[in-house]
N, C-alpha and C positions, 0 to 999 in steps of 0.2 A: 709724758702729761705726772708727776709728783704728788704720790698716796701718801697720809698721813696715817698710818697702821693703829684705831687705839684699842687699847684693850690691855687686861689684868695681866704682869708681869712678873706676876715676885714665886711660884715656883716652877721648877723647868720643865712643868707640861706645860705653864701656859707659854713661856718663852719658848719649848721647844714646836707648837702650833704654827706659834706665828712665824718663828722661823720659817717653818714652811709653806706656811701660807703665800710668806715674803718672796720667796725664792720662788715660785709659783707666776709670783706676779712680775717678779724683775725676768726670768725668762721669755716673758711675753713682751717685754721693751719697758715695763714700768719705771721710776726711781720710786722706790718706796724711803719713806722715814720712819724708822725703828725702834720708839724710846733707847728700850734696854740696849742696844746697839750698839752706844753711848757711853763713853764711861762713867758718864757720872751716877749713871741710870745705874750700876755693881758696886758702886762703893756704901760701905756700910757707913760714912761721916760725911757726907755728904747733904748740902743742904734746903731744906723747899725755896729757898729761893732760886740757888742753880737748875732743880728741877725744873723749876716753872718756868724760866729765864730760856733754857736748850729745847723743851720742848716748845712753849711758845712759838721760839722760832720754827718748829718742826713745823705746827700748825697754820702760822699767818704765808707760810712760804707754798702750802700742797693746794691742788688743784681741782683734787677731792680726800676725801674722808674713808676708808672701812674701820668699822669698830667693831667689838667683839661683844655680843651682848647674851652670852650663855650663863649660865649659874643663876641659883636661886634669884639672884640681885643681882644687877647690873654693877658693873664694877662704879667705882662712886668718881676719881679720875676718870676714868670710861666716859661716865653721862658727863662730866665736863668742861671736857674736851669736844664732845659734842656740842653742847650749846655754843662755846665759844665757836668752832668751825662755821654753825646754823650761822651766826651774828657778823662772820664777815665773809658771806655768803650776801645777805640783807644790804652789803653797799660793794659786794662785786658781783657784777652778772658773768664775768671771766669763769670761777669757778663752778665747778659743776654739781657736786651733791654728795648724800651720803650715803653710804654703805650699810646698811644693817648687816653682822652676819652671827644667825642664830641656828647654830646646827646641834642645840641641846633637845634631846626628843621628844621630852617636853615640851620644848615650845611647837615644835613636829605635829607632834599628838593635839594640839590645841590644848593642852593641861597651863596652869598658870605655871610662869619664869619668875614673874615676881619684877616682868620688866615696868619700869614707870612711863605712867601714861603720856605726862610730858614730852618724856624724853622722845618714846616713840612717833608723839606727836611731830617733833621737831625733827626725825629723821625721815618720817613720811612727807613731811612738807621740802620735804628738800630731796629725796628719793624716795630709798626701799629695801626690805626690808627679804634677806633671801634663807636659806637654806644651807648651802656648803659651798668649797670656795671655788668652785664652778660658775656655781651664777651669778658671786658676785663678779670675775672677771669675765664673763655676757656682759651683765650694765657696766662694767668699769669700759671693757672696748667702744662699746655705742655711747661711750661719751667722750674718748679721746679725741 
């Protein structure tokens, strides 16, 4: 099963967390598309059209999406990716769904994290929100 891994990738910490999660997914037999693993994502002179074209192929070829929801507000690119994948789910019943990964302790305590209710609705319509990569693995395994 191919998973598109959506999330902010602008700091070394964000990329490192995604890399660690992707390694766990791959060790479990999942094929994972991670946007920052492609050379376009690391270039300073890359265009918006190039990024969109590359990531769009990753989204369109995925069976499921795992999306990081942490932070005071969901990353805008991640929100767009969730919306695109949700739309694909509507026309292709072979796709599995969306897992939102909310590890931010504010969200786990029930405090506001700035998670947009429309984005949350899209995720819950097509999957669920979990609090750890291990819970995400459980959901993805069940969809396999």
